[in-house]
ChimeraX commands (.cxc) that place a marker at each C-alpha (Angstrom):
marker #1 position 86.13,50.56,336.26 radius 0.5
marker #1 position 88.21,53.69,336.30 radius 0.5
marker #1 position 91.85,54.40,335.63 radius 0.5
marker #1 position 93.19,57.52,337.35 radius 0.5
marker #1 position 96.52,59.20,336.76 radius 0.5
marker #1 position 98.13,62.62,336.64 radius 0.5
marker #1 position 100.68,64.35,334.43 radius 0.5
marker #1 position 102.83,67.38,335.07 radius 0.5
marker #1 position 103.02,70.60,333.12 radius 0.5
marker #1 position 103.95,74.19,333.90 radius 0.5
marker #1 position 102.24,77.58,333.99 radius 0.5
marker #1 position 104.35,80.68,333.29 radius 0.5
marker #1 position 107.66,79.05,334.29 radius 0.5
marker #1 position 109.23,75.73,335.16 radius 0.5
marker #1 position 109.17,76.75,338.82 radius 0.5
marker #1 position 105.34,76.59,338.82 radius 0.5
marker #1 position 104.33,72.98,338.17 radius 0.5
marker #1 position 100.67,72.16,337.63 radius 0.5
marker #1 position 99.24,68.65,337.55 radius 0.5
marker #1 position 96.50,67.47,335.21 radius 0.5
marker #1 position 94.49,64.78,337.01 radius 0.5
marker #1 position 92.54,62.47,334.68 radius 0.5
marker #1 position 90.04,59.64,335.09 radius 0.5
marker #1 position 89.25,57.25,332.24 radius 0.5
marker #1 position 86.44,54.72,331.96 radius 0.5
marker #1 position 88.32,51.50,331.34 radius 0.5
marker #1 position 85.66,49.93,329.13 radius 0.5
marker #1 position 84.69,52.85,326.90 radius 0.5
marker #1 position 88.12,54.59,326.99 radius 0.5
marker #1 position 86.39,57.96,327.47 radius 0.5
marker #1 position 87.82,60.58,329.79 radius 0.5
marker #1 position 85.18,61.01,332.51 radius 0.5
marker #1 position 86.96,63.33,334.93 radius 0.5
marker #1 position 89.60,66.04,334.82 radius 0.5
marker #1 position 91.06,68.48,337.34 radius 0.5
marker #1 position 94.03,70.84,337.14 radius 0.5
marker #1 position 95.73,71.47,340.45 radius 0.5
marker #1 position 98.48,70.45,342.86 radius 0.5
marker #1 position 99.74,66.91,343.30 radius 0.5
marker #1 position 98.34,66.40,346.77 radius 0.5
marker #1 position 95.08,65.53,348.52 radius 0.5
marker #1 position 93.42,68.69,347.16 radius 0.5
marker #1 position 94.11,67.49,343.60 radius 0.5
marker #1 position 92.74,64.02,344.34 radius 0.5
marker #1 position 89.56,65.53,345.79 radius 0.5
marker #1 position 89.25,67.82,342.77 radius 0.5
marker #1 position 89.42,64.84,340.43 radius 0.5
marker #1 position 86.92,62.90,342.53 radius 0.5
marker #1 position 84.45,65.82,342.52 radius 0.5
marker #1 position 84.73,66.09,338.73 radius 0.5
marker #1 position 83.31,62.57,338.31 radius 0.5
marker #1 position 79.65,61.94,337.60 radius 0.5
marker #1 position 77.61,59.98,340.15 radius 0.5
marker #1 position 77.76,56.52,338.45 radius 0.5
marker #1 position 81.56,56.53,338.64 radius 0.5
marker #1 position 81.78,57.30,342.36 radius 0.5
marker #1 position 81.16,53.63,343.23 radius 0.5
marker #1 position 83.45,52.19,340.54 radius 0.5
marker #1 position 86.65,50.26,341.12 radius 0.5
marker #1 position 89.53,52.67,340.64 radius 0.5
marker #1 position 92.97,51.67,339.33 radius 0.5
marker #1 position 95.72,54.14,340.30 radius 0.5
marker #1 position 99.44,54.37,340.79 radius 0.5
marker #1 position 100.97,54.33,344.27 radius 0.5
marker #1 position 100.38,58.05,344.89 radius 0.5
marker #1 position 99.21,58.46,348.51 radius 0.5
marker #1 position 96.46,61.12,347.95 radius 0.5
marker #1 position 94.33,58.58,346.08 radius 0.5
marker #1 position 93.89,56.67,349.34 radius 0.5
marker #1 position 92.10,59.68,350.83 radius 0.5
marker #1 position 89.28,59.54,348.24 radius 0.5
marker #1 position 89.13,55.90,347.10 radius 0.5
marker #1 position 88.51,53.53,349.98 radius 0.5
marker #1 position 88.87,49.82,350.64 radius 0.5
marker #1 position 88.25,47.24,347.94 radius 0.5
marker #1 position 87.45,49.90,345.32 radius 0.5
marker #1 position 91.11,51.02,345.20 radius 0.5
marker #1 position 93.52,48.92,343.15 radius 0.5
marker #1 position 97.13,49.75,342.42 radius 0.5
marker #1 position 98.32,49.25,338.83 radius 0.5
marker #1 position 96.44,48.75,335.61 radius 0.5
marker #1 position 96.66,52.32,334.33 radius 0.5
marker #1 position 98.19,51.53,330.94 radius 0.5
marker #1 position 95.29,52.91,328.87 radius 0.5
marker #1 position 95.40,56.25,330.65 radius 0.5
marker #1 position 99.20,56.36,330.44 radius 0.5
marker #1 position 98.83,55.91,326.67 radius 0.5
marker #1 position 96.32,58.78,326.61 radius 0.5
marker #1 position 98.80,60.95,328.54 radius 0.5
marker #1 position 101.43,60.26,325.86 radius 0.5
marker #1 position 98.91,61.20,323.16 radius 0.5
marker #1 position 98.05,64.39,325.03 radius 0.5
marker #1 position 101.73,65.36,325.24 radius 0.5
marker #1 position 102.26,64.59,321.55 radius 0.5
marker #1 position 99.28,66.61,320.33 radius 0.5
marker #1 position 99.31,69.65,322.64 radius 0.5
marker #1 position 102.36,71.91,322.44 radius 0.5
marker #1 position 101.49,73.30,325.88 radius 0.5
marker #1 position 102.41,69.94,327.43 radius 0.5
marker #1 position 105.68,69.19,325.66 radius 0.5
marker #1 position 108.44,68.72,328.18 radius 0.5
marker #1 position 111.53,70.91,328.12 radius 0.5
marker #1 position 110.19,73.46,325.69 radius 0.5
marker #1 position 109.26,77.10,325.64 radius 0.5
marker #1 position 105.66,76.28,324.74 radius 0.5
marker #1 position 104.30,76.14,328.28 radius 0.5
marker #1 position 101.12,78.06,329.06 radius 0.5
marker #1 position 101.19,81.65,330.23 radius 0.5
marker #1 position 97.83,81.39,332.01 radius 0.5
marker #1 position 96.17,78.48,333.73 radius 0.5
marker #1 position 92.81,79.38,332.18 radius 0.5
marker #1 position 94.29,78.97,328.68 radius 0.5
marker #1 position 95.76,75.60,329.57 radius 0.5
marker #1 position 92.43,74.43,331.01 radius 0.5
marker #1 position 90.63,75.49,327.84 radius 0.5
marker #1 position 93.09,73.68,325.57 radius 0.5
marker #1 position 92.98,70.48,327.65 radius 0.5
marker #1 position 89.16,70.46,327.86 radius 0.5
marker #1 position 88.81,71.06,324.12 radius 0.5
marker #1 position 91.14,68.15,323.41 radius 0.5
marker #1 position 89.24,65.89,325.84 radius 0.5
marker #1 position 85.89,66.77,324.26 radius 0.5
marker #1 position 87.25,66.10,320.78 radius 0.5
marker #1 position 88.80,62.82,321.97 radius 0.5
marker #1 position 85.54,61.66,323.62 radius 0.5
marker #1 position 83.53,62.65,320.52 radius 0.5
marker #1 position 85.71,60.40,318.36 radius 0.5
marker #1 position 84.11,57.29,319.92 radius 0.5
marker #1 position 80.90,55.88,318.44 radius 0.5
marker link #1:1,2 radius 0.2
marker link #1:2,3 radius 0.2
marker link #1:3,4 radius 0.2
marker link #1:4,5 radius 0.2
marker link #1:5,6 radius 0.2
marker link #1:6,7 radius 0.2
marker link #1:7,8 radius 0.2
marker link #1:8,9 radius 0.2
marker link #1:9,10 radius 0.2
marker link #1:10,11 radius 0.2
marker link #1:11,12 radius 0.2
marker link #1:12,13 radius 0.2
marker link #1:13,14 radius 0.2
marker link #1:14,15 radius 0.2
marker link #1:15,16 radius 0.2
marker link #1:16,17 radius 0.2
marker link #1:17,18 radius 0.2
marker link #1:18,19 radius 0.2
marker link #1:19,20 radius 0.2
marker link #1:20,21 radius 0.2
marker link #1:21,22 radius 0.2
marker link #1:22,23 radius 0.2
marker link #1:23,24 radius 0.2
marker link #1:24,25 radius 0.2
marker link #1:25,26 radius 0.2
marker link #1:26,27 radius 0.2
marker link #1:27,28 radius 0.2
marker link #1:28,29 radius 0.2
marker link #1:29,30 radius 0.2
marker link #1:30,31 radius 0.2
marker link #1:31,32 radius 0.2
marker link #1:32,33 radius 0.2
marker link #1:33,34 radius 0.2
marker link #1:34,35 radius 0.2
marker link #1:35,36 radius 0.2
marker link #1:36,37 radius 0.2
marker link #1:37,38 radius 0.2
marker link #1:38,39 radius 0.2
marker link #1:39,40 radius 0.2
marker link #1:40,41 radius 0.2
marker link #1:41,42 radius 0.2
marker link #1:42,43 radius 0.2
marker link #1:43,44 radius 0.2
marker link #1:44,45 radius 0.2
marker link #1:45,46 radius 0.2
marker link #1:46,47 radius 0.2
marker link #1:47,48 radius 0.2
marker link #1:48,49 radius 0.2
marker link #1:49,50 radius 0.2
marker link #1:50,51 radius 0.2
marker link #1:51,52 radius 0.2
marker link #1:52,53 radius 0.2
marker link #1:53,54 radius 0.2
marker link #1:54,55 radius 0.2
marker link #1:55,56 radius 0.2
marker link #1:56,57 radius 0.2
marker link #1:57,58 radius 0.2
marker link #1:58,59 radius 0.2
marker link #1:59,60 radius 0.2
marker link #1:60,61 radius 0.2
marker link #1:61,62 radius 0.2
marker link #1:62,63 radius 0.2
marker link #1:63,64 radius 0.2
marker link #1:64,65 radius 0.2
marker link #1:65,66 radius 0.2
marker link #1:66,67 radius 0.2
marker link #1:67,68 radius 0.2
marker link #1:68,69 radius 0.2
marker link #1:69,70 radius 0.2
marker link #1:70,71 radius 0.2
marker link #1:71,72 radius 0.2
marker link #1:72,73 radius 0.2
marker link #1:73,74 radius 0.2
marker link #1:74,75 radius 0.2
marker link #1:75,76 radius 0.2
marker link #1:76,77 radius 0.2
marker link #1:77,78 radius 0.2
marker link #1:78,79 radius 0.2
marker link #1:79,80 radius 0.2
marker link #1:80,81 radius 0.2
marker link #1:81,82 radius 0.2
marker link #1:82,83 radius 0.2
marker link #1:83,84 radius 0.2
marker link #1:84,85 radius 0.2
marker link #1:85,86 radius 0.2
marker link #1:86,87 radius 0.2
marker link #1:87,88 radius 0.2
marker link #1:88,89 radius 0.2
marker link #1:89,90 radius 0.2
marker link #1:90,91 radius 0.2
marker link #1:91,92 radius 0.2
marker link #1:92,93 radius 0.2
marker link #1:93,94 radius 0.2
marker link #1:94,95 radius 0.2
marker link #1:95,96 radius 0.2
marker link #1:96,97 radius 0.2
marker link #1:97,98 radius 0.2
marker link #1:98,99 radius 0.2
marker link #1:99,100 radius 0.2
marker link #1:100,101 radius 0.2
marker link #1:101,102 radius 0.2
marker link #1:102,103 radius 0.2
marker link #1:103,104 radius 0.2
marker link #1:104,105 radius 0.2
marker link #1:105,106 radius 0.2
marker link #1:106,107 radius 0.2
marker link #1:107,108 radius 0.2
marker link #1:108,109 radius 0.2
marker link #1:109,110 radius 0.2
marker link #1:110,111 radius 0.2
marker link #1:111,112 radius 0.2
marker link #1:112,113 radius 0.2
marker link #1:113,114 radius 0.2
marker link #1:114,115 radius 0.2
marker link #1:115,116 radius 0.2
marker link #1:116,117 radius 0.2
marker link #1:117,118 radius 0.2
marker link #1:118,119 radius 0.2
marker link #1:119,120 radius 0.2
marker link #1:120,121 radius 0.2
marker link #1:121,122 radius 0.2
marker link #1:122,123 radius 0.2
marker link #1:123,124 radius 0.2
marker link #1:124,125 radius 0.2
marker link #1:125,126 radius 0.2
marker link #1:126,127 radius 0.2
marker link #1:127,128 radius 0.2
marker link #1:128,129 radius 0.2
view
């Protein structure tokens, strides 16, 4: 089972929002997919293409965001049950200064933000046995 969610940040200024799309394996709590992009169908497809093959047939818990319906079909899509990933989003915001809301610490380049987020995800996933 997967939990999918997104969180907002900014690149260069508050007028340029960027969404971090995440997918978490519900049983292992590992982050198995990540995509940085807009909060629309393109972002949902980006997240879906970042997943490895075994997860493409998994049941996916999401919020009510419409773009998820374009990539997760039928009985595999469930609304709600994203509390573990929401907790991870809070941890991400607490540990990465680039993601703190209402601050001057937003990223100047998208490539730097991607690097910081991926390094944190790899360290987070490595912390599990």
